[in-house]
C-alpha positions in Angstrom: -48.8 126.8 -117.8 -45.3 126.4 -116.5 -46.1 125.1 -113.0 -44.4 122.0 -111.6 -46.5 118.9 -111.2 -48.1 119.2 -107.8 -49.2 116.8 -105.1 -53.0 116.9 -105.5 -54.8 117.9 -102.3 -58.5 118.7 -101.9 -59.5 122.3 -101.1 -60.6 121.1 -97.6 -57.1 119.8 -97.0 -55.4 123.0 -98.3 -57.4 126.1 -97.5 -56.2 126.7 -93.9 -52.5 126.6 -94.8 -53.0 128.7 -97.9 -54.9 131.4 -96.0 -52.3 131.5 -93.3 -49.6 131.8 -95.8 -51.2 134.6 -97.8 -52.5 136.6 -94.9 -48.9 137.4 -93.9 -48.3 138.6 -97.4 -51.3 140.9 -97.3 -50.2 142.3 -94.0 -46.9 143.6 -95.5 -48.2 144.4 -99.0 -49.1 148.1 -98.7 -45.9 149.1 -97.2 -43.9 147.5 -99.9 -46.1 148.4 -102.9 -47.0 152.1 -102.3 -44.2 154.1 -103.8 -46.2 157.1 -105.0 -46.7 158.6 -108.4 -50.0 156.8 -109.0 -53.7 157.7 -108.6 -54.7 157.1 -105.0 -57.6 155.3 -103.4 -58.2 155.0 -99.7 -60.9 153.7 -97.4 -60.3 153.5 -93.6 -61.7 150.8 -91.5 -64.4 152.2 -89.2 -62.9 151.0 -85.9 -64.8 148.0 -84.2 -65.6 148.4 -80.5 -63.5 146.4 -78.1 -66.7 145.1 -76.4 -66.0 141.6 -77.7 -65.2 139.6 -80.7 -66.2 140.6 -84.2 -69.7 139.7 -85.5 -70.8 139.1 -89.1 -71.6 142.8 -89.6 -68.0 143.6 -89.0 -66.9 140.8 -91.3 -69.2 142.2 -94.0 -67.6 145.7 -93.5 -64.1 144.2 -93.8 -65.1 142.2 -96.9 -66.6 145.2 -98.7 -63.7 147.5 -97.9 -61.0 145.0 -98.8 -62.8 144.2 -102.1 -62.8 147.9 -102.9 -59.1 148.2 -102.1 -58.1 145.2 -104.1 -60.1 146.1 -107.1 -58.7 149.6 -107.3 -55.2 148.2 -106.8 -55.7 145.8 -109.7 -56.8 148.8 -111.7 -53.3 150.3 -111.0 -54.1 152.7 -108.2 -52.0 153.2 -105.0 -54.3 152.1 -102.1 -54.2 152.7 -98.4 -55.9 151.6 -95.2 -54.9 150.8 -91.7 -56.5 148.8 -88.9 -57.7 150.0 -85.5 -60.2 149.7 -82.7 -62.5 151.9 -80.6 -62.4 151.9 -76.8 -66.3 152.1 -76.8 -66.6 154.0 -73.5 -69.9 153.4 -71.9 -70.6 150.0 -73.7 -67.3 148.5 -72.5 -67.6 149.8 -69.0 -71.2 148.4 -68.6 -69.9 145.0 -69.7 -67.0 144.9 -67.3 -69.2 146.3 -64.4 -71.7 143.5 -64.9 -69.0 140.9 -65.1 -67.3 142.1 -61.9 -70.5 143.0 -59.9 -70.7 145.4 -57.0 -69.5 149.0 -56.8 -65.8 149.7 -57.6 -63.7 152.8 -57.2 -63.3 154.6 -60.5 -59.5 153.9 -60.6 -60.1 150.2 -60.0 -62.9 150.0 -62.5 -60.8 151.8 -65.1 -58.0 149.3 -64.6 -60.3 146.4 -65.2 -61.9 148.0 -68.3 -58.4 148.7 -69.7 -57.4 145.0 -69.3 -60.6 143.9 -71.0 -60.1 146.4 -73.9 -56.5 145.3 -74.4 -57.5 141.7 -74.6 -60.3 142.1 -77.1 -58.3 144.7 -79.1 -55.8 142.0 -79.9 -58.4 139.4 -80.6 -60.3 141.7 -82.9 -57.3 142.7 -84.9 -56.3 139.0 -85.3 -59.8 138.3 -86.7 -59.5 141.2 -89.1 -56.1 139.9 -90.2 -57.6 136.4 -90.8 -60.2 137.9 -93.0 -57.4 139.0 -95.3 -57.8 142.7 -94.9 -55.3 144.7 -97.1 -53.9 147.3 -94.7 -50.7 148.6 -93.2 -50.4 146.4 -90.1 -47.5 148.3 -88.7 -49.7 151.3 -88.1 -52.4 150.1 -85.9 -54.5 152.8 -84.2 -56.6 152.9 -81.1 -58.9 155.6 -79.8 -57.1 155.6 -76.4 -53.6 156.0 -77.8 -52.0 159.2 -76.4 -51.7 160.8 -79.8 -55.3 160.0 -80.6 -56.5 161.5 -77.3 -54.5 164.7 -78.1 -56.3 165.0 -81.4 -59.7 164.6 -79.7 -58.9 167.3 -77.1 -57.8 169.6 -79.9 -61.1 169.1 -81.7 -63.1 169.7 -78.6 -61.2 173.0 -77.8 -61.6 174.2 -81.4 -65.4 173.5 -81.3 -65.6 175.2 -77.9 -63.8 178.3 -79.1 -66.1 178.5 -82.1 -69.2 178.4 -79.8 -70.2 175.0 -81.2 -69.6 173.2 -77.9 -71.2 174.5 -74.7 -72.2 173.4 -71.2 -75.7 173.9 -70.0 -78.8 172.6 -68.2 -80.9 170.6 -70.7 -83.3 167.7 -70.8 -81.3 164.6 -71.6 -81.7 160.8 -71.7 -80.4 159.4 -68.4 -79.6 155.7 -67.6 -79.9 155.1 -63.9 -78.1 151.8 -64.3 -75.1 153.3 -66.2 -75.3 156.5 -64.1 -74.7 158.5 -67.3 -76.3 160.8 -69.8 -77.1 159.3 -73.2 -77.6 160.9 -76.7 -80.9 160.4 -78.4 -79.3 157.8 -80.7 -78.1 155.7 -77.7 -81.6 154.8 -76.5 -83.9 152.2 -78.0 -87.5 152.9 -78.2 -90.4 150.5 -77.6 -94.1 151.0 -77.5 -95.9 149.7 -74.5 -99.4 149.8 -73.0 -99.5 151.1 -69.5 -102.2 152.1 -67.0 -103.3 155.7 -67.4 -105.5 158.0 -65.4 -107.8 160.9 -66.3 -108.3 163.3 -63.4 -111.4 165.6 -63.7 -110.9 169.1 -62.3 -113.8 171.5 -62.0 -113.4 175.1 -63.0 -115.4 178.3 -63.7 -117.1 176.8 -66.7 -117.3 173.0 -66.8 -114.6 170.4 -66.1 -111.1 169.9 -67.4 -109.7 166.5 -68.0 -106.1 165.9 -67.2 -104.5 162.7 -68.6 -101.7 161.4 -66.4 -99.8 158.2 -67.3 -97.6 158.8 -64.2 -99.6 160.7 -61.5 -96.6 160.8 -59.2 -95.0 163.3 -61.6 -97.7 165.9 -60.8 -95.2 167.3 -58.3 -93.3 168.7 -61.3 -96.4 169.9 -63.2 -95.9 173.7 -63.6 -98.7 174.4 -66.1 -101.3 172.7 -68.3 -101.5 173.4 -72.1 -104.0 173.3 -74.9 -103.8 174.1 -78.6 -104.6 177.8 -79.5 -107.8 176.7 -81.3 -109.3 176.1 -77.8 -108.2 179.5 -76.3 -111.8 180.9 -76.3 -113.1 177.8 -74.5 -110.8 178.5 -71.6 -111.4 182.3 -71.5 -113.0 182.0 -68.0 -110.1 180.0 -66.6 -107.8 183.0 -66.2 -106.9 182.0 -62.7 -105.5 178.7 -64.0 -106.1 175.1 -62.9 -105.8 173.6 -59.5 -103.0 171.0 -59.1 -104.6 168.5 -56.7 -101.3 167.0 -55.6 -99.5 170.2 -54.8 -102.5 172.3 -53.8 -101.6 175.3 -55.9 -103.0 177.0 -59.0 -101.0 176.5 -62.2 -101.5 178.5 -65.5 -103.2 177.3 -68.6 -101.1 178.1 -71.6 -101.7 177.7 -75.4 -99.1 176.3 -77.7 -99.2 174.9 -81.3 -96.9 172.0 -80.3 -99.9 170.6 -78.4 -102.3 168.2 -80.3 -105.6 169.8 -81.1 -107.2 166.8 -79.3 -110.6 167.4 -77.7 -111.9 170.5 -75.8 -111.7 169.9 -72.1 -108.6 167.7 -72.4 -105.4 169.4 -71.2 -101.7 168.4 -71.6 -99.7 168.4 -68.3 -96.5 170.5 -68.6 -93.8 168.6 -66.7 -90.6 170.2 -68.1 -88.2 168.3 -65.9 -89.1 164.9 -67.5 -90.9 165.4 -70.8 -89.3 166.7 -74.1 -92.3 168.6 -75.4 -92.9 170.1 -71.9 -89.3 171.2 -71.7 -89.4 173.1 -75.0 -92.7 174.7 -74.1 -91.4 175.7 -70.7 -88.4 177.4 -72.3 -90.7 179.3 -74.7 -93.1 180.4 -71.9 -90.4 180.9 -69.3 -91.8 178.4 -66.9 -90.0 176.9 -63.9 -88.4 173.4 -64.2 -89.2 171.4 -61.1 -87.4 168.0 -60.9 -89.3 165.0 -59.5 -87.1 162.0 -60.4 -83.5 161.9 -59.3 -80.6 160.3 -61.2 -81.4 156.9 -59.6 -84.7 157.0 -61.3 -86.6 157.3 -58.1 -88.8 160.2 -56.7 -87.1 162.9 -54.7 -89.3 162.8 -51.5 -87.8 165.6 -49.3 -90.3 166.2 -46.5 -93.4 165.5 -48.5 -95.6 162.5 -48.1 -94.6 159.2 -49.8 -94.7 159.7 -53.5 -95.8 156.7 -55.5 -98.5 156.2 -58.1 -100.9 154.5 -55.7 -100.3 157.0 -52.8 -100.7 160.0 -55.1 -104.0 158.7 -56.6 -105.3 157.9 -53.1 -104.6 161.5 -51.9 -106.3 163.0 -55.0 -109.4 160.8 -54.5 -109.5 161.7 -50.8 -109.5 165.4 -51.8 -112.8 164.8 -53.8 -111.5 164.6 -57.4 -112.8 162.0 -59.8 -110.3 159.7 -61.5 -111.0 157.4 -64.4 -108.5 154.6 -65.2 -107.7 153.3 -68.6 -104.8 152.3 -70.8 -102.5 154.4 -72.9 -99.8 153.4 -75.4 -96.6 155.3 -74.7 -93.0 155.1 -75.9 -90.5 153.7 -73.4 -86.8 154.5 -73.8 -84.3 151.9 -72.9 -80.5 152.3 -72.7 -79.0 150.9 -75.8 -76.0 149.7 -73.8 -77.4 147.9 -70.7 -81.1 147.6 -71.7 -82.5 149.1 -68.5 -85.3 151.8 -68.8 -83.9 155.3 -69.4 -85.6 158.4 -68.0 -85.7 162.0 -69.1 -84.3 164.6 -66.7 -82.6 167.9 -66.7 -78.8 167.7 -66.2 -75.9 170.0 -66.6 -74.0 168.5 -69.5 -71.8 169.3 -72.5 -73.5 169.7 -75.9 -72.6 170.1 -79.5 -74.7 172.5 -81.5 -75.2 169.8 -84.1 -77.6 171.7 -86.4 -75.1 174.6 -86.8 -72.2 172.2 -87.1 -73.9 170.0 -89.8 -75.3 172.9 -91.8 -72.5 172.7 -94.5 -73.0 168.9 -94.8 -76.7 169.4 -95.2 -76.1 171.7 -98.1 -73.6 169.4 -99.7 -76.0 166.4 -99.4 -78.9 168.5 -100.7 -76.8 169.6 -103.7 -75.9 165.9 -104.3 -72.2 166.7 -103.8 -72.0 163.9 -101.4 -73.2 160.6 -103.0 -74.9 157.8 -101.1 -75.0 154.1 -101.9 -77.9 153.3 -101.9 -79.2 156.8 -102.9 -82.4 156.3 -100.8 -80.3 157.3 -97.8 -80.2 161.0 -99.0 -83.8 161.7 -98.1 -83.2 160.0 -94.7 -80.2 162.2 -94.0 -81.9 165.5 -95.0 -85.0 164.7 -92.9 -82.9 163.9 -89.8 -80.7 166.9 -90.2 -83.7 169.2 -90.5 -85.0 168.1 -87.0 -81.7 167.3 -85.2 -81.3 168.6 -81.6 -78.1 169.5 -79.8 -75.9 166.5 -79.1 -75.1 165.6 -75.5 -71.4 164.5 -75.5 -70.6 164.2 -71.8 -70.7 160.8 -70.0 -70.6 160.1 -66.3 -68.3 157.1 -66.5 -64.7 156.2 -65.8 -63.6 154.7 -69.1 -62.9 157.1 -71.9 -61.2 160.3 -72.9 -61.5 163.0 -70.2 -63.1 166.3 -71.1 -60.5 169.0 -71.3 -62.4 171.3 -68.9 -61.7 172.6 -65.4 -63.5 174.9 -63.0 -62.2 177.6 -60.6 -63.4 176.9 -57.1 -63.0 180.5 -56.2 -64.8 182.4 -59.0 -66.5 179.6 -60.9 -64.8 180.3 -64.2 -65.0 177.5 -66.8 -61.6 176.7 -68.3 -61.3 174.7 -71.6 -57.8 174.2 -73.0 -55.5 171.5 -74.3 -53.2 171.1 -71.3 -54.1 171.1 -67.6 -54.2 174.6 -66.2 -52.2 175.6 -63.1 -54.3 178.6 -62.1 -57.5 180.4 -63.1 -57.1 182.8 -66.0 -59.6 185.1 -64.5 -58.8 185.4 -60.8 -55.4 183.6 -60.6 -56.6 181.1 -58.0 -54.9 177.7 -58.1 -58.0 176.0 -56.6 -59.1 174.2 -59.7 -61.2 171.1 -60.2 -61.3 168.9 -63.3 -64.7 168.3 -64.9 -64.2 164.5 -64.4 -66.5 163.4 -67.2 -65.5 161.6 -70.4 -66.5 162.3 -74.0 -69.1 160.3 -75.9 -67.4 157.5 -77.9 -69.2 158.7 -81.1 -67.6 162.1 -80.6 -64.0 160.8 -80.2 -64.4 158.3 -83.1 -66.0 161.0 -85.2 -62.5 162.4 -86.0 -61.0 158.9 -86.7 -60.1 159.7 -90.3 -58.2 162.8 -89.1 -56.6 161.6 -85.9 -55.1 158.4 -87.4 -53.4 160.5 -90.2 -51.7 162.8 -87.7 -54.1 165.7 -87.4 -53.8 168.5 -86.2 -50.3 168.4 -87.6 -49.9 168.9 -91.3 -48.6 165.4 -92.1 -47.7 163.8 -95.3 -50.4 161.2 -94.6 -53.0 163.9 -94.4 -51.9 165.4 -97.6 -51.9 162.0 -99.3 -54.9 160.3 -97.9 -57.4 162.9 -96.7 -60.2 163.1 -97.8 -60.6 159.3 -98.3 -62.3 158.0 -101.4 -65.3 156.5 -99.6 -66.8 155.8 -96.2 -68.1 152.3 -95.9 -70.0 151.1 -92.9 -73.4 149.8 -91.7 -76.6 151.7 -92.3 -77.4 151.4 -88.6 -74.7 154.0 -87.7 -75.7 156.5 -90.4 -76.8 159.0 -87.8 -74.8 157.7 -84.9 -71.5 158.2 -86.7 -71.5 159.0 -90.4 -73.3 162.3 -90.4 -71.6 163.4 -87.2 -68.1 162.4 -88.5 -68.8 164.3 -91.8 -69.8 167.4 -89.8 -66.9 167.3 -87.3 -64.2 166.7 -89.9 -65.6 169.3 -92.3 -65.5 171.9 -89.5 -61.9 171.0 -88.6 -60.5 170.9 -92.1 -62.9 172.6 -94.4 -63.4 169.3 -96.3 -65.8 166.4 -95.5 -64.2 163.0 -94.9 -65.4 161.7 -98.3 -67.7 162.5 -101.1 -69.1 159.0 -101.3 -70.8 157.0 -98.6 -71.5 153.3 -99.0 -73.9 151.8 -96.5 -74.5 148.0 -96.1 -77.5 146.5 -94.4 -77.8 144.6 -91.2 -76.8 141.0 -91.1 -79.8 138.9 -90.0 -80.6 135.2 -89.9 -82.4 133.4 -92.7 -85.8 134.3 -91.3 -84.9 138.0 -91.2 -84.5 138.1 -87.4 -81.8 140.1 -85.7 -79.0 137.7 -84.5 -78.9 137.4 -80.7 -77.7 134.9 -78.1 -81.2 134.8 -76.5 -82.7 133.6 -79.8 -79.8 131.1 -80.4 -79.3 132.3 -84.0 -75.8 133.8 -83.7 -73.0 132.7 -86.0 -69.5 133.1 -84.7 -66.9 134.3 -87.1 -64.2 132.2 -85.6 -66.3 129.0 -86.2 -66.9 129.9 -89.8 -63.2 130.7 -90.3 -62.2 127.3 -88.8 -64.7 125.3 -90.8 -64.9 127.1 -94.2 -62.1 129.7 -94.3 -62.1 133.4 -94.9 -62.7 133.2 -98.7 -65.9 131.3 -98.2 -67.0 133.7 -95.5 -66.3 136.7 -97.7 -67.9 135.1 -100.8 -71.1 134.4 -98.9 -71.4 137.8 -97.3 -70.7 139.7 -100.6 -73.0 137.5 -102.6 -75.9 138.3 -100.2 -75.1 142.0 -99.9 -77.5 143.9 -102.2 -77.4 147.7 -101.8 -80.2 149.0 -99.6 -81.3 145.6 -98.3 -80.4 143.6 -95.1 -78.3 140.5 -95.5 -80.0 137.2 -94.6 -77.5 134.4 -93.7 -77.6 130.8 -92.6 -74.7 128.6 -91.8 -75.7 126.5 -94.9 -74.8 129.4 -97.1 -71.2 129.2 -96.1 -71.2 125.5 -97.0 -72.5 126.3 -100.4 -69.8 128.9 -101.0 -67.2 126.4 -99.8 -68.5 123.9 -102.4 -68.2 126.5 -105.1 -64.5 127.2 -104.1 -63.9 123.4 -104.2 -65.1 123.4 -107.8 -62.7 126.2 -108.6 -59.9 124.4 -106.8 -60.6 121.2 -108.7 -60.5 123.1 -112.0 -57.2 124.8 -111.1 -55.3 121.9 -109.6 -56.6 119.0 -111.6 -58.0 120.1 -114.9 -55.8 123.1 -115.6 -52.5 121.8 -114.1 -52.7 118.3 -115.5 -53.9 119.5 -118.8 -51.0 121.8 -119.4 -49.5 119.5 -122.0 -52.8 118.7 -123.8 -52.7 121.0 -126.8 -55.1 120.3 -129.6 -56.9 122.0 -132.4 -59.2 124.7 -131.3 -62.8 123.7 -131.6 -66.0 125.8 -131.3 -66.2 125.2 -127.5 -62.8 126.8 -127.0 -63.7 129.9 -128.9 -67.0 130.0 -127.0 -65.6 129.7 -123.5 -63.0 132.4 -124.2 -65.8 134.6 -125.6 -68.0 133.8 -122.5 -65.2 134.8 -120.0 -64.8 138.0 -122.0 -68.5 138.8 -121.7 -68.6 137.8 -118.1 -65.5 139.9 -117.4 -67.1 143.0 -118.9 -70.2 142.6 -116.8 -68.3 141.9 -113.6 -65.9 144.8 -114.3 -68.9 147.2 -114.6 -70.4 145.8 -111.4 -67.1 146.2 -109.5 -66.8 149.8 -110.7 -70.4 150.5 -109.5 -69.7 148.7 -106.2 -72.4 146.2 -107.0 -70.5 143.3 -105.5 -73.4 140.9 -105.3 -74.0 141.3 -109.0 -70.3 140.8 -109.7 -70.2 137.7 -107.5 -73.3 136.2 -109.0 -72.0 136.7 -112.5 -68.8 134.9 -111.8 -70.5 132.1 -109.9 -72.9 131.5 -112.7 -69.9 131.3 -115.1 -68.2 128.6 -112.9 -71.4 126.6 -112.3 -72.8 126.8 -115.8 -70.4 127.8 -118.5 -67.2 126.3 -117.1 -68.9 123.0 -116.1 -70.5 122.7 -119.6 -67.2 123.4 -121.3 -65.5 120.6 -119.3 -68.3 118.2 -120.0 -68.2 119.1 -123.6 -64.5 118.2 -123.8 -64.8 115.1 -121.6 -62.8 116.9 -118.9 -59.8 117.3 -121.3 -59.8 121.0 -122.4 -57.4 122.9 -124.6 -54.4 124.0 -122.5 -54.0 127.5 -124.0 -57.7 128.1 -123.7 -57.7 127.0 -120.0 -54.8 129.3 -119.3 -56.7 132.3 -120.8 -59.9 131.5 -119.0 -58.2 130.7 -115.6 -56.1 133.9 -115.6 -59.1 136.1 -116.3 -61.3 134.2 -113.8 -58.7 134.3 -111.0 -58.1 138.0 -111.5 -61.8 138.9 -111.4 -62.4 136.7 -108.3 -59.3 137.9 -106.4 -60.9 141.0 -104.7 -63.6 138.6 -103.4 -61.5 135.5 -102.5 -57.9 136.7 -102.3 -56.3 133.5 -100.8 -57.6 130.7 -103.1 -57.1 132.8 -106.2 -53.5 133.7 -105.3 -52.7 130.2 -104.3 -54.0 128.7 -107.5 -52.2 131.4 -109.5 -48.8 130.5 -108.0 -49.5 126.7 -108.2 -50.7 126.6 -111.8 -48.7 129.4 -113.4 -45.5 129.0 -111.4 -45.5 132.6 -110.3 -44.9 132.5 -106.6 -43.4 135.9 -106.6 -46.1 137.5 -108.8 -49.2 138.8 -107.0 -52.4 139.2 -108.8 -52.7 142.7 -107.3 -49.6 143.7 -109.3 -50.6 142.3 -112.7 -53.1 145.0 -113.7 -56.7 144.7 -115.0 -57.5 141.4 -116.7 -56.8 141.2 -120.4 -60.1 140.0 -121.7 -60.1 137.8 -124.9 -61.9 138.9 -128.0 -65.7 138.6 -127.7 -67.4 136.6 -130.4 -71.2 137.0 -130.1 -71.9 134.8 -133.1 -69.9 131.9 -131.6 -71.7 132.4 -128.2 -75.1 132.2 -130.0 -74.2 129.0 -131.8 -73.1 127.3 -128.6 -76.0 128.7 -126.6 -78.4 126.9 -129.0 -76.5 123.7 -128.3 -76.7 124.3 -124.5 -80.4 125.2 -124.7 -81.1 121.9 -126.5 -79.2 119.9 -124.0 -80.8 121.7 -121.1 -84.3 121.3 -122.6 -83.9 117.5 -123.1 -82.4 117.0 -119.6 -85.3 119.0 -118.0 -87.7 116.8 -120.0 -86.1 113.7 -118.6 -86.6 114.9 -115.0 -90.2 115.9 -115.7 -91.0 112.5 -117.3 -89.0 110.4 -114.9 -86.7 109.1 -117.5 -83.3 108.0 -116.2 -80.2 109.4 -117.9 -78.9 106.0 -119.1 -81.9 105.5 -121.3 -81.3 106.6 -124.9 -84.0 108.8 -126.4 -84.9 109.0 -130.1 -86.3 112.0 -131.9 -85.9 114.8 -134.4 -84.4 118.2 -134.2 -84.8 121.6 -135.9 -82.2 124.3 -135.2 -82.0 127.9 -136.2 -79.2 128.2 -138.7 -76.8 125.4 -139.7 -75.0 123.6 -136.9 -71.8 121.6 -137.8 -72.3 117.9 -137.8 -69.7 117.5 -135.0 -71.6 120.0 -132.8 -74.9 118.2 -133.4 -73.3 114.9 -132.5 -71.9 116.3 -129.2 -75.2 117.9 -128.3 -76.9 114.5 -128.9 -74.3 112.7 -126.7 -74.6 115.2 -123.9 -78.4 115.0 -123.9 -78.6 111.2 -124.4 -80.6 111.3 -127.6 -80.2 109.8 -131.1 -81.2 112.1 -133.9 -80.2 109.6 -136.5 -82.3 106.9 -138.1 -85.2 109.2 -138.7 -87.0 106.6 -140.8 -87.6 104.6 -137.6 -89.1 107.7 -135.8 -92.8 108.4 -136.0 -94.1 111.5 -137.7 -94.0 114.7 -135.7 -97.7 114.6 -134.9 -97.1 111.6 -132.8 -94.0 112.9 -131.0 -93.6 114.9 -127.8 -92.7 118.5 -128.7 -90.0 120.5 -126.9 -89.4 124.2 -127.7 -86.2 126.0 -126.7 -84.5 129.2 -127.6 -82.9 128.4 -130.9 -85.0 125.4 -132.1 -87.4 122.6 -131.5 -87.2 118.9 -130.8 -89.6 116.0 -131.2 -89.1 113.1 -128.8 -90.4 109.5 -128.9 -91.9 108.8 -125.5 -90.1 105.7 -124.1 -91.9 103.0 -122.3 -90.0 103.9 -119.1 -91.5 107.4 -118.9 -93.8 108.2 -116.0 -96.8 109.1 -118.2 -99.3 109.7 -115.5 -97.1 112.2 -113.7 -96.2 113.8 -117.0 -99.8 114.3 -118.0 -100.7 115.8 -114.6 -97.9 118.4 -114.9 -99.0 119.2 -118.5 -102.6 119.7 -117.4 -101.5 122.1 -114.6 -99.3 124.0 -117.2 -102.3 124.2 -119.6 -104.5 125.7 -116.9 -101.9 128.5 -116.2 -101.5 129.3 -119.9 -105.2 129.4 -120.4 -105.6 131.8 -117.5 -102.8 134.1 -118.8 -104.2 134.1 -122.3 -107.7 134.9 -121.1 -106.4 137.8 -119.1 -104.4 139.2 -122.1 -107.5 138.8 -124.4 -109.6 140.8 -121.9 -107.1 143.5 -121.8 -106.9 143.9 -125.5 -110.7 143.8 -125.8 -111.0 146.8 -123.4 -111.7 149.8 -125.7 -110.6 152.3 -123.0 -107.2 150.5 -122.7 -106.8 150.2 -126.4 -107.5 154.0 -126.9 -105.3 155.3 -124.0 -102.4 152.8 -123.7 -99.1 153.6 -125.4 -98.6 151.8 -128.8 -95.6 149.9 -127.5 -97.6 148.6 -124.5 -100.4 147.4 -126.8 -97.9 145.7 -129.1 -96.1 144.0 -126.2 -99.4 142.6 -124.9 -100.3 141.4 -128.4 -97.0 139.7 -128.7 -97.4 138.1 -125.3 -100.8 136.8 -126.4 -99.3 135.2 -129.5 -96.7 133.5 -127.5 -99.3 132.2 -125.0 -101.4 130.8 -127.9 -98.3 129.1 -129.3 -97.6 127.6 -125.9 -101.2 126.6 -125.6 -101.0 124.7 -128.9 -97.7 123.0 -127.9 -99.1 121.8 -124.5 -102.4 120.7 -126.0 -100.4 118.7 -128.6 -98.3 117.1 -125.9 -101.3 116.2 -123.7 -102.7 114.3 -126.8 -99.4 112.5 -127.3 -99.2 111.4 -123.7 -102.9 110.4 -123.7 -102.3 108.1 -126.7 -99.2 106.6 -125.0 -101.3 106.0 -121.9 -104.0 104.1 -123.9 -101.3 102.1 -125.8 -99.8 101.1 -122.4 -103.2 100.2 -121.1 -102.9 102.7 -118.2 -106.0 104.4 -117.0 -106.0 108.2 -116.8 
């Protein structure tokens, strides 16, 4: 392995410098390596928000995407990605406003927000760079770049011209704190018990009960409703119902959207502040009377003071009965600032999302867009079947301005790319800009187009759109993924990608969401400083099982770091120093080459299916088990050519996960400073030899079985055991001797060993062993563990016997099921015999030692 002799440093001493060195290489790699003519693979980084530093969810996204890119590059494809950030309109403005305090003029606020965004944009990109992301760093993108803003305006205008964007009065979520409309996905919902009141109102026949969680909203009650099944019960109420707060009669209407509930209980229709009421009011052409203003308070005008208590007092004074109780309702909170959001009717801009997403719905339904995990398909279809129009206007300063103006003379609405100079209808030059900005999710929804130069027909678009896969967190499946698919499909006739990979949320080890208030956050910069990016990536990818959240503790990063130390030691000490130690190939050499071949095939299949946790676990198990056993087998002096074969394969397979340590070891051990693993192609796996693997596996099983027995019996490793062995097939004498040495047992001198009936029996896959119990064994503890094991086996065997004795089961169960249970019972009976035998052996030893049971 032609590397020069190196100054040995530990991984802890070396990782920071190595990662710094190679991160600069990765930053320039794509520009130098992409020369065309090869199959292409692209995945674009979903831009992180400039609200602050990256969190572990971002790190997981980067790790997954970079692993995809590196694996496909190793397979010989031309790969592409570029870094970027999102201005995160309302979220960033809320943060800066809280930080500054007080009311600021829009121009001043926008200046401060821009400064914040520029600061964190640079910090975020630096963190992404330190994570080793393989992308073209000369082509950074930002959603507030002038060219990007032009693309967003172009998309808005095209949607408007197609009738998919409109302005209208509609019930929206409104945050009084942010002073802005919100989409349904931008509010967090929580259930809460609140005081509720039932007002009894007499009528022609009986009494109607009106349940009012917020009596002060009765000013906006324009009707009451019941399910049509109760229409006959209210036949005599044609004049309607008396509104005790407003002193007027309001109609009783019947609608299937109302719960059947109980007769005599009516639903208040308050369309200005309730989604169900708003829809019913539109159907029945009822008036919309606002009660709450955009500050979240009641519009009082010249009426008496309107509060819950004052309203109830007036209703009681008018002679109406009121019963108080408790209701569980859903409270909406602004997902950005956490304050309570309200429902009100506002004139906003909307996207007809159901119409826009209809082609995507059909593609998903026909499985022409694949999801990882596939369970997300049903979630998408269900959401798309019920989706409402999407509010995309925001009443804030920070963001991309809506390309809309209004004529102050004739009221004409003007939507176009550039600022108009006069009204197209009346010619007036008295125009006013809309002044609102676009929802961040709208502007970032065309990210994959805008960063490639759309709407121009660029070479980048022809090369890299659609991308191969969208990879992001499952929490923005509806926020962003479906909307982006729909927007880009409308604008180009092709969805962004045909494959969607969704990772879970990163939580703490107890499954809790990470937050500063709970004190369970883990800062990326701290992990990078202490353990490095390779350990961080290895940890996140190992924990990332498709369809499940990722549970992480800081100790997990330490374990990954220890694993990388093992790899570093093997590469720098064993492999490099053993480069001159050629010797005759032995069974273990053939075995370890066959094992890396088997492991390589499994890992390759896992990488190809994007099952990264499985690939990582497979490689880690090889390092911890196979590689360690091989070194121990050879007293730490392995065959040089064997080590070269194994190390090259292992480094190539690990490179997509841990790019820095693998590339550093490659250049140090093999003297190939100018050769990157990314350019070497798929690993050339050695010939697999299953028969050799089986032979060595029996030896490993024997060693493992005896070592486990030592732990169970409290026998220290330096105490030599004696016994007999029975192996399946013939094992060479040399292999038997090495197995005996590794397990600390002497299989020779069998004349001095007792008959098998007096020996402790161990069964393992591939053979049996009989051990003489030494005097140093902890016999009492051993007997207790055997009795516990015996109890479990008896319980299992009894259950299996009952199952087989059940005539109904025997007649109806498939033959293979019956055979499996019968085989399980035979194994249990064999285990029962072994454990019973061993209890007898230990009991005799206890008596001989004069120890009471």
